[in-house]
TORPA-4810 file (N, C-alpha, C, O; in nm, 3 decimals):
<nodes>
NODE_1_-1.908_-1.617_-1.941_-1.807_-1.702_-1.880_-1.824_-1.847_-1.925_-1.932_-1.890_-1.964_D
NODE_2_-1.713_-1.919_-1.919_-1.714_-2.060_-1.958_-1.716_-2.149_-1.833_-1.653_-2.254_-1.827_I
NODE_3_-1.790_-2.103_-1.734_-1.797_-2.173_-1.605_-1.903_-2.283_-1.608_-1.956_-2.317_-1.713_D
NODE_4_-1.933_-2.338_-1.491_-2.026_-2.450_-1.479_-2.169_-2.414_-1.519_-2.248_-2.503_-1.548_E
NODE_5_-2.201_-2.286_-1.521_-2.337_-2.245_-1.559_-2.356_-2.239_-1.711_-2.468_-2.224_-1.758_T
NODE_6_-2.250_-2.251_-1.785_-2.257_-2.237_-1.931_-2.353_-2.336_-1.998_-2.433_-2.293_-2.081_L
NODE_7_-2.347_-2.464_-1.967_-2.439_-2.557_-2.036_-2.587_-2.519_-2.023_-2.662_-2.530_-2.119_P
NODE_8_-2.627_-2.476_-1.905_-2.767_-2.436_-1.887_-2.800_-2.311_-1.969_-2.909_-2.299_-2.025_D
NODE_9_-2.705_-2.219_-1.976_-2.728_-2.097_-2.055_-2.738_-2.131_-2.203_-2.826_-2.079_-2.273_R
NODE_10_-2.649_-2.217_-2.251_-2.654_-2.256_-2.393_-2.784_-2.329_-2.423_-2.844_-2.307_-2.528_I
NODE_11_-2.826_-2.414_-2.333_-2.951_-2.489_-2.353_-3.069_-2.396_-2.378_-3.152_-2.424_-2.464_K
NODE_12_-3.077_-2.286_-2.304_-3.189_-2.194_-2.322_-3.186_-2.129_-2.461_-3.291_-2.105_-2.521_T
NODE_13_-3.067_-2.102_-2.512_-3.056_-2.044_-2.645_-3.093_-2.146_-2.753_-3.162_-2.113_-2.850_Y
NODE_14_-3.048_-2.270_-2.737_-3.083_-2.376_-2.833_-3.235_-2.396_-2.834_-3.295_-2.407_-2.941_I
NODE_15_-3.295_-2.401_-2.717_-3.440_-2.419_-2.707_-3.517_-2.304_-2.772_-3.629_-2.322_-2.819_E
NODE_16_-3.456_-2.187_-2.775_-3.520_-2.070_-2.838_-3.491_-2.064_-2.988_-3.537_-1.972_-3.056_A
NODE_17_-3.417_-2.161_-3.040_-3.391_-2.168_-3.183_-3.262_-2.102_-3.230_-3.241_-2.090_-3.351_G
NODE_18_-3.179_-2.061_-3.140_-3.052_-1.998_-3.178_-2.945_-2.102_-3.207_-2.950_-2.214_-3.156_Y
NODE_19_-2.848_-2.064_-3.288_-2.729_-2.145_-3.314_-2.620_-2.090_-3.221_-2.575_-1.977_-3.241_I
NODE_20_-2.579_-2.167_-3.123_-2.490_-2.111_-3.019_-2.343_-2.101_-3.059_-2.278_-2.200_-3.096_P
NODE_21_-2.293_-1.980_-3.049_-2.150_-1.952_-3.053_-2.113_-1.912_-2.911_-2.196_-1.855_-2.839_H
NODE_22_-1.991_-1.941_-2.869_-1.947_-1.902_-2.735_-1.823_-1.815_-2.749_-1.727_-1.851_-2.818_V
NODE_23_-1.826_-1.700_-2.683_-1.712_-1.610_-2.681_-1.661_-1.602_-2.537_-1.739_-1.590_-2.443_M
NODE_24_-1.530_-1.609_-2.523_-1.470_-1.593_-2.392_-1.339_-1.519_-2.407_-1.278_-1.520_-2.514_S
NODE_25_-1.297_-1.456_-2.302_-1.171_-1.384_-2.304_-1.053_-1.479_-2.298_-1.047_-1.567_-2.213_G
NODE_26_-0.960_-1.461_-2.389_-0.836_-1.538_-2.382_-0.737_-1.467_-2.291_-0.643_-1.529_-2.242_V
NODE_27_-0.757_-1.339_-2.269_-0.665_-1.260_-2.188_-0.712_-1.243_-2.044_-0.632_-1.248_-1.951_T
NODE_28_-0.840_-1.224_-2.027_-0.892_-1.196_-1.894_-1.034_-1.248_-1.882_-1.104_-1.272_-1.981_W
NODE_29_-1.075_-1.266_-1.760_-1.210_-1.310_-1.730_-1.223_-1.334_-1.582_-1.129_-1.314_-1.505_G
NODE_30_-1.339_-1.377_-1.543_-1.362_-1.411_-1.403_-1.313_-1.554_-1.380_-1.391_-1.647_-1.366_E
NODE_31_-1.182_-1.566_-1.378_-1.117_-1.697_-1.375_-1.049_-1.724_-1.241_-0.939_-1.779_-1.236_Y
NODE_32_-1.116_-1.686_-1.132_-1.060_-1.710_-0.998_-1.027_-1.857_-0.979_-0.931_-1.890_-0.909_A
NODE_33_-1.105_-1.945_-1.040_-1.078_-2.089_-1.033_-0.936_-2.121_-1.079_-0.871_-2.210_-1.025_E
NODE_34_-0.889_-2.046_-1.177_-0.752_-2.066_-1.225_-0.652_-1.992_-1.137_-0.555_-2.051_-1.090_Y
NODE_35_-0.675_-1.864_-1.114_-0.579_-1.781_-1.041_-0.541_-1.842_-0.906_-0.424_-1.845_-0.869_Y
NODE_36_-0.642_-1.891_-0.833_-0.619_-1.935_-0.696_-0.599_-2.085_-0.680_-0.589_-2.135_-0.568_Y
NODE_37_-0.592_-2.158_-0.792_-0.554_-2.298_-0.787_-0.663_-2.401_-0.776_-0.634_-2.520_-0.763_G
NODE_38_-0.789_-2.361_-0.780_-0.897_-2.460_-0.775_-0.894_-2.551_-0.897_-0.940_-2.665_-0.891_D
NODE_39_-0.839_-2.502_-1.006_-0.831_-2.578_-1.130_-0.734_-2.695_-1.120_-0.767_-2.807_-1.158_F
NODE_40_-0.615_-2.669_-1.068_-0.510_-2.773_-1.068_-0.431_-2.782_-0.938_-0.329_-2.851_-0.932_D
NODE_41_-0.476_-2.712_-0.834_-0.407_-2.717_-0.706_-0.285_-2.626_-0.697_-0.211_-2.632_-0.599_G
NODE_42_-0.262_-2.543_-0.798_-0.146_-2.453_-0.800_-0.197_-2.309_-0.807_-0.281_-2.277_-0.890_I
NODE_43_-0.146_-2.224_-0.720_-0.181_-2.083_-0.724_-0.109_-2.019_-0.844_0.013_-2.030_-0.856_N
NODE_44_-0.185_-1.953_-0.930_-0.130_-1.894_-1.053_-0.129_-1.741_-1.050_-0.120_-1.679_-1.156_H
NODE_45_-0.139_-1.681_-0.934_-0.140_-1.535_-0.927_-0.010_-1.475_-0.980_-0.007_-1.357_-1.017_M
NODE_46_0.098_-1.554_-0.985_0.223_-1.502_-1.039_0.221_-1.491_-1.191_0.318_-1.446_-1.252_D
NODE_47_0.110_-1.534_-1.254_0.094_-1.520_-1.398_0.013_-1.397_-1.436_-0.004_-1.367_-1.554_E
NODE_48_-0.038_-1.325_-1.336_-0.115_-1.204_-1.363_-0.019_-1.096_-1.413_0.087_-1.075_-1.356_V
NODE_49_-0.060_-1.029_-1.522_0.024_-0.921_-1.575_0.047_-0.816_-1.467_-0.044_-0.778_-1.394_Q
NODE_50_0.172_-0.769_-1.461_0.212_-0.676_-1.355_0.292_-0.560_-1.415_0.371_-0.578_-1.507_M
NODE_51_0.268_-0.442_-1.360_0.341_-0.321_-1.397_0.473_-0.315_-1.320_0.492_-0.389_-1.224_Q
NODE_52_0.563_-0.226_-1.361_0.692_-0.214_-1.290_0.678_-0.182_-1.141_0.764_-0.220_-1.062_P
NODE_53_0.570_-0.112_-1.102_0.552_-0.076_-0.961_0.490_-0.189_-0.880_0.463_-0.171_-0.761_D
NODE_54_0.467_-0.304_-0.942_0.412_-0.419_-0.872_0.260_-0.428_-0.875_0.203_-0.525_-0.826_G
NODE_55_0.194_-0.327_-0.934_0.047_-0.329_-0.941_0.001_-0.432_-1.045_0.053_-0.437_-1.156_E
NODE_56_-0.097_-0.513_-1.006_-0.154_-0.611_-1.097_-0.248_-0.540_-1.194_-0.315_-0.444_-1.157_L
NODE_57_-0.252_-0.588_-1.318_-0.334_-0.526_-1.421_-0.462_-0.608_-1.436_-0.458_-0.728_-1.467_I
NODE_58_-0.576_-0.543_-1.413_-0.701_-0.617_-1.421_-0.823_-0.529_-1.429_-0.814_-0.408_-1.450_G
NODE_59_-0.938_-0.593_-1.412_-1.069_-0.529_-1.417_-1.137_-0.540_-1.281_-1.257_-0.565_-1.275_H
NODE_60_-1.065_-0.522_-1.176_-1.125_-0.535_-1.043_-1.092_-0.669_-0.980_-1.007_-0.743_-1.029_G
NODE_61_-1.161_-0.698_-0.872_-1.132_-0.819_-0.794_-1.150_-0.946_-0.877_-1.254_-0.965_-0.940_K
NODE_62_-1.049_-1.031_-0.875_-1.052_-1.164_-0.938_-1.078_-1.160_-1.089_-1.134_-1.255_-1.145_D
NODE_63_-1.039_-1.052_-1.154_-1.059_-1.039_-1.297_-0.935_-0.971_-1.355_-0.931_-0.849_-1.369_N
NODE_64_-0.836_-1.052_-1.388_-0.704_-1.000_-1.422_-0.665_-1.032_-1.567_-0.717_-1.125_-1.628_Y
NODE_65_-0.574_-0.952_-1.619_-0.506_-0.985_-1.745_-0.397_-1.085_-1.711_-0.326_-1.069_-1.611_Y
NODE_66_-0.383_-1.187_-1.794_-0.293_-1.297_-1.762_-0.173_-1.299_-1.856_-0.182_-1.256_-1.971_I
NODE_67_-0.064_-1.349_-1.807_0.053_-1.386_-1.887_0.035_-1.535_-1.910_0.064_-1.615_-1.821_C
NODE_68_-0.011_-1.576_-2.028_-0.060_-1.713_-2.046_0.051_-1.819_-2.046_0.147_-1.812_-2.123_P
NODE_69_0.033_-1.917_-1.960_0.121_-2.033_-1.953_0.053_-2.150_-2.023_-0.063_-2.140_-2.065_S
NODE_70_0.124_-2.260_-2.037_0.065_-2.383_-2.089_-0.051_-2.426_-1.999_-0.155_-2.471_-2.048_I
NODE_71_-0.034_-2.412_-1.870_-0.139_-2.448_-1.774_-0.265_-2.365_-1.798_-0.375_-2.418_-1.792_S
NODE_72_-0.250_-2.238_-1.825_-0.364_-2.150_-1.852_-0.437_-2.197_-1.977_-0.560_-2.198_-1.981_Y
NODE_73_-0.361_-2.235_-2.079_-0.423_-2.289_-2.200_-0.506_-2.413_-2.170_-0.615_-2.430_-2.226_G
NODE_74_-0.456_-2.499_-2.082_-0.532_-2.618_-2.043_-0.662_-2.579_-1.971_-0.767_-2.640_-1.993_K
NODE_75_-0.653_-2.478_-1.887_-0.772_-2.429_-1.818_-0.876_-2.381_-1.919_-0.994_-2.415_-1.907_F
NODE_76_-0.834_-2.301_-2.017_-0.928_-2.252_-2.117_-0.985_-2.367_-2.201_-1.102_-2.364_-2.238_L
NODE_77_-0.902_-2.468_-2.230_-0.951_-2.584_-2.306_-1.063_-2.654_-2.230_-1.159_-2.703_-2.291_C
NODE_78_-1.052_-2.660_-2.100_-1.158_-2.722_-2.019_-1.290_-2.647_-2.038_-1.395_-2.710_-2.056_K
NODE_79_-1.285_-2.516_-2.036_-1.406_-2.437_-2.057_-1.459_-2.448_-2.198_-1.580_-2.453_-2.220_G
NODE_80_-1.369_-2.451_-2.295_-1.408_-2.466_-2.435_-1.477_-2.601_-2.456_-1.577_-2.610_-2.527_V
NODE_81_-1.422_-2.705_-2.396_-1.484_-2.838_-2.405_-1.624_-2.834_-2.347_-1.717_-2.892_-2.404_K
NODE_82_-1.640_-2.767_-2.235_-1.771_-2.754_-2.171_-1.869_-2.688_-2.269_-1.984_-2.730_-2.280_R
NODE_83_-1.823_-2.585_-2.339_-1.908_-2.515_-2.436_-1.945_-2.606_-2.553_-2.061_-2.609_-2.595_A
NODE_84_-1.849_-2.679_-2.606_-1.875_-2.769_-2.717_-1.971_-2.880_-2.675_-2.065_-2.912_-2.747_I
NODE_85_-1.946_-2.938_-2.560_-2.034_-3.045_-2.510_-2.177_-2.996_-2.490_-2.272_-3.073_-2.501_D
NODE_86_-2.192_-2.867_-2.462_-2.325_-2.809_-2.441_-2.393_-2.773_-2.573_-2.511_-2.735_-2.574_A
NODE_87_-2.320_-2.784_-2.684_-2.380_-2.758_-2.815_-2.325_-2.641_-2.893_-2.375_-2.612_-3.001_G
NODE_88_-2.223_-2.573_-2.843_-2.165_-2.461_-2.918_-2.108_-2.511_-3.051_-2.042_-2.614_-3.058_A
NODE_89_-2.136_-2.434_-3.156_-2.085_-2.469_-3.289_-1.965_-2.384_-3.328_-1.901_-2.409_-3.430_V
NODE_90_-1.935_-2.284_-3.247_-1.819_-2.199_-3.273_-1.765_-2.145_-3.141_-1.840_-2.121_-3.047_A
NODE_91_-1.634_-2.127_-3.139_-1.565_-2.073_-3.022_-1.493_-1.944_-3.066_-1.419_-1.943_-3.165_I
NODE_92_-1.517_-1.837_-2.993_-1.453_-1.708_-3.019_-1.367_-1.674_-2.898_-1.419_-1.657_-2.788_H
NODE_93_-1.236_-1.666_-2.916_-1.146_-1.625_-2.809_-1.108_-1.480_-2.836_-1.039_-1.449_-2.933_M
NODE_94_-1.153_-1.392_-2.748_-1.137_-1.250_-2.775_-1.021_-1.185_-2.701_-0.976_-1.233_-2.596_E
NODE_95_-0.975_-1.077_-2.758_-0.882_-0.984_-2.695_-0.753_-1.045_-2.642_-0.729_-1.043_-2.521_E
NODE_96_-0.670_-1.100_-2.729_-0.539_-1.146_-2.680_-0.448_-1.026_-2.652_-0.364_-0.989_-2.735_P
NODE_97_-0.465_-0.966_-2.534_-0.398_-0.841_-2.501_-0.288_-0.862_-2.396_-0.307_-0.926_-2.293_E
NODE_98_-0.175_-0.806_-2.427_-0.064_-0.805_-2.331_-0.014_-0.662_-2.329_0.040_-0.613_-2.429_F
NODE_99_-0.030_-0.596_-2.217_0.000_-0.453_-2.208_0.150_-0.426_-2.216_0.231_-0.504_-2.166_W
NODE_100_0.186_-0.315_-2.281_0.326_-0.278_-2.293_0.385_-0.249_-2.156_0.505_-0.271_-2.134_V
NODE_101_0.304_-0.201_-2.063_0.353_-0.171_-1.927_0.369_-0.298_-1.843_0.419_-0.292_-1.731_R
NODE_102_0.328_-0.413_-1.898_0.339_-0.540_-1.826_0.472_-0.607_-1.859_0.552_-0.557_-1.938_A
NODE_103_0.494_-0.722_-1.796_0.616_-0.798_-1.820_0.705_-0.806_-1.698_0.824_-0.837_-1.708_G
NODE_104_0.646_-0.777_-1.581_0.725_-0.772_-1.458_0.689_-0.884_-1.360_0.752_-0.896_-1.255_W
NODE_105_0.589_-0.964_-1.392_0.547_-1.071_-1.301_0.638_-1.193_-1.314_0.709_-1.210_-1.414_N
NODE_106_0.635_-1.277_-1.213_0.725_-1.395_-1.211_0.695_-1.492_-1.325_0.786_-1.555_-1.378_E
NODE_107_0.568_-1.506_-1.363_0.534_-1.594_-1.474_0.600_-1.548_-1.603_0.650_-1.630_-1.680_G
NODE_108_0.599_-1.418_-1.628_0.663_-1.364_-1.748_0.814_-1.385_-1.742_0.877_-1.417_-1.844_F
NODE_109_0.872_-1.368_-1.626_1.016_-1.390_-1.610_1.053_-1.535_-1.640_1.156_-1.561_-1.702_K
NODE_110_0.970_-1.630_-1.597_0.994_-1.772_-1.629_0.983_-1.797_-1.779_1.065_-1.868_-1.838_R
NODE_111_0.881_-1.738_-1.839_0.863_-1.757_-1.983_0.980_-1.696_-2.060_1.023_-1.753_-2.161_E
NODE_112_1.031_-1.584_-2.015_1.148_-1.520_-2.077_1.267_-1.617_-2.073_1.334_-1.640_-2.174_W
NODE_113_1.290_-1.672_-1.955_1.402_-1.766_-1.937_1.385_-1.886_-2.032_1.482_-1.929_-2.095_Q
NODE_114_1.266_-1.940_-2.040_1.241_-2.055_-2.128_1.257_-2.020_-2.275_1.314_-2.097_-2.351_D
NODE_115_1.206_-1.904_-2.315_1.206_-1.863_-2.456_1.344_-1.819_-2.504_1.389_-1.859_-2.611_Y
NODE_116_1.411_-1.738_-2.423_1.540_-1.683_-2.464_1.659_-1.760_-2.408_1.772_-1.742_-2.455_Y
NODE_117_1.636_-1.846_-2.309_1.747_-1.922_-2.251_1.844_-1.837_-2.172_1.962_-1.870_-2.160_G
NODE_118_1.793_-1.728_-2.119_1.877_-1.637_-2.039_1.789_-1.564_-1.939_1.667_-1.561_-1.954_E
NODE_119_1.850_-1.505_-1.836_1.771_-1.435_-1.734_1.690_-1.319_-1.792_1.730_-1.254_-1.889_P
NODE_120_1.573_-1.296_-1.730_1.484_-1.187_-1.768_1.554_-1.054_-1.762_1.640_-1.031_-1.677_W
NODE_121_1.518_-0.965_-1.853_1.564_-0.827_-1.852_1.444_-0.737_-1.833_1.336_-0.765_-1.885_E
NODE_122_1.461_-0.630_-1.761_1.354_-0.532_-1.747_1.318_-0.481_-1.886_1.406_-0.437_-1.960_K
NODE_123_1.191_-0.487_-1.924_1.153_-0.440_-2.057_1.190_-0.294_-2.083_1.209_-0.254_-2.198_P
NODE_124_1.201_-0.215_-1.978_1.235_-0.074_-1.992_1.385_-0.048_-1.992_1.428_0.068_-1.999_T
NODE_125_1.466_-0.152_-1.984_1.611_-0.132_-1.971_1.679_-0.091_-2.101_1.787_-0.032_-2.099_S
NODE_126_1.616_-0.121_-2.216_1.674_-0.083_-2.346_1.570_-0.104_-2.455_1.472_-0.176_-2.435_S
NODE_127_1.590_-0.041_-2.569_1.498_-0.068_-2.681_1.497_-0.217_-2.720_1.393_-0.270_-2.756_P
NODE_128_1.612_-0.282_-2.712_1.618_-0.425_-2.745_1.537_-0.507_-2.645_1.467_-0.600_-2.684_D
NODE_129_1.547_-0.475_-2.518_1.470_-0.548_-2.417_1.320_-0.527_-2.437_1.243_-0.621_-2.420_A
NODE_130_1.279_-0.406_-2.474_1.137_-0.381_-2.500_1.090_-0.460_-2.623_0.981_-0.517_-2.622_Q
NODE_131_1.172_-0.464_-2.725_1.140_-0.543_-2.845_1.127_-0.691_-2.809_1.032_-0.758_-2.850_Y
NODE_132_1.223_-0.741_-2.734_1.220_-0.883_-2.698_1.101_-0.916_-2.608_1.042_-1.023_-2.621_R
NODE_133_1.068_-0.827_-2.517_0.950_-0.848_-2.432_0.824_-0.852_-2.518_0.737_-0.937_-2.498_A
NODE_134_0.814_-0.760_-2.613_0.697_-0.757_-2.702_0.689_-0.881_-2.789_0.581_-0.936_-2.811_S
NODE_135_0.801_-0.925_-2.838_0.805_-1.047_-2.919_0.759_-1.167_-2.836_0.684_-1.252_-2.886_K
NODE_136_0.802_-1.175_-2.712_0.760_-1.284_-2.624_0.611_-1.275_-2.592_0.543_-1.378_-2.590_L
NODE_137_0.561_-1.157_-2.568_0.418_-1.140_-2.540_0.334_-1.191_-2.656_0.235_-1.260_-2.636_K
NODE_138_0.373_-1.156_-2.778_0.303_-1.206_-2.896_0.309_-1.359_-2.899_0.207_-1.425_-2.919_Y
NODE_139_0.427_-1.413_-2.881_0.445_-1.558_-2.884_0.354_-1.629_-2.782_0.294_-1.731_-2.814_Y
NODE_140_0.345_-1.575_-2.662_0.267_-1.641_-2.557_0.118_-1.650_-2.593_0.055_-1.754_-2.571_L
NODE_141_0.063_-1.542_-2.648_-0.078_-1.550_-2.687_-0.098_-1.633_-2.812_-0.200_-1.701_-2.825_Y
NODE_142_-0.005_-1.629_-2.903_-0.014_-1.714_-3.023_-0.009_-1.861_-2.981_-0.085_-1.943_-3.033_R
NODE_143_0.078_-1.894_-2.888_0.089_-2.032_-2.838_-0.040_-2.076_-2.771_-0.086_-2.188_-2.792_R
NODE_144_-0.098_-1.989_-2.689_-0.222_-2.022_-2.619_-0.337_-2.043_-2.716_-0.412_-2.140_-2.703_T
NODE_145_-0.351_-1.954_-2.814_-0.457_-1.971_-2.913_-0.438_-2.099_-2.992_-0.535_-2.171_-3.018_L
NODE_146_-0.316_-2.129_-3.029_-0.288_-2.254_-3.100_-0.324_-2.374_-3.013_-0.382_-2.471_-3.061_K
NODE_147_-0.288_-2.367_-2.887_-0.319_-2.476_-2.793_-0.471_-2.500_-2.787_-0.516_-2.614_-2.791_Q
NODE_148_-0.548_-2.394_-2.776_-0.693_-2.406_-2.768_-0.750_-2.459_-2.898_-0.831_-2.552_-2.898_I
NODE_149_-0.709_-2.401_-3.010_-0.768_-2.439_-3.138_-0.721_-2.577_-3.184_-0.795_-2.647_-3.253_F
NODE_150_-0.599_-2.617_-3.147_-0.557_-2.755_-3.173_-0.643_-2.852_-3.093_-0.681_-2.958_-3.144_D
NODE_151_-0.674_-2.816_-2.969_-0.763_-2.899_-2.888_-0.900_-2.911_-2.955_-0.954_-3.021_-2.966_F
NODE_152_-0.955_-2.799_-3.001_-1.086_-2.801_-3.066_-1.081_-2.890_-3.190_-1.172_-2.970_-3.213_V
NODE_153_-0.976_-2.877_-3.271_-0.965_-2.958_-3.393_-0.960_-3.106_-3.362_-1.022_-3.186_-3.433_N
NODE_154_-0.890_-3.145_-3.259_-0.885_-3.287_-3.220_-1.018_-3.333_-3.160_-1.066_-3.442_-3.189_E
NODE_155_-1.076_-3.249_-3.078_-1.200_-3.286_-3.011_-1.315_-3.299_-3.111_-1.399_-3.388_-3.098_Y
NODE_156_-1.319_-3.211_-3.210_-1.428_-3.220_-3.307_-1.420_-3.350_-3.387_-1.523_-3.404_-3.428_E
NODE_157_-1.300_-3.400_-3.410_-1.285_-3.530_-3.476_-1.339_-3.641_-3.387_-1.405_-3.734_-3.433_K
NODE_158_-1.311_-3.630_-3.258_-1.356_-3.730_-3.161_-1.509_-3.736_-3.153_-1.566_-3.845_-3.141_E
NODE_159_-1.573_-3.622_-3.159_-1.719_-3.618_-3.144_-1.792_-3.618_-3.278_-1.915_-3.627_-3.282_I
NODE_160_-1.717_-3.607_-3.388_-1.779_-3.611_-3.520_-1.864_-3.490_-3.554_-1.969_-3.502_-3.617_G
NODE_161_-1.817_-3.374_-3.512_-1.893_-3.250_-3.535_-1.796_-3.137_-3.562_-1.693_-3.126_-3.495_R
NODE_162_-1.828_-3.051_-3.659_-1.743_-2.936_-3.689_-1.768_-2.825_-3.588_-1.881_-2.794_-3.553_D
NODE_163_-1.658_-2.766_-3.543_-1.664_-2.650_-3.453_-1.570_-2.546_-3.508_-1.451_-2.574_-3.528_V
NODE_164_-1.620_-2.428_-3.533_-1.538_-2.319_-3.588_-1.467_-2.247_-3.475_-1.514_-2.242_-3.361_R
NODE_165_-1.351_-2.190_-3.509_-1.271_-2.114_-3.412_-1.241_-1.976_-3.466_-1.205_-1.959_-3.583_C
NODE_166_-1.256_-1.877_-3.380_-1.232_-1.736_-3.418_-1.152_-1.665_-3.310_-1.157_-1.700_-3.192_Y
NODE_167_-1.078_-1.562_-3.354_-1.012_-1.471_-3.261_-1.067_-1.332_-3.291_-1.027_-1.235_-3.227_V
</nodes>
């Protein structure tokens, strides 16, 4: 995790002679700080990927697959900065996954409206709607990864140190 304990964990690896890389989930993680609004005062549970029956898609309590918003990208940038400040020389953002059965949560519906300029359509309503939902899902994770890696590129200039980025 890219939580507050990360700097101490990285320090132990540096002291043992390792070159620290940090990997974190771009799609899911123990990010209750984000979901429930501790990050920015806004509850983001409406960004959790949801199936047509309303079931949230996740890995148990407080560990969900997300429909990434700009706000979520900012949250991940905060953790990435924490990792870089602690000495990480590379950032790995893993598993940009958006399930085909997802696309029913309010966050996705807002992103659909913003991206297509029209009301959300049920992804199962037609082959075209499924294609458009899939295209949007790809776009959302591509945007989030770009947001994170653009942040890293700017931050590394500020601190005068190279930091590699991987997916």
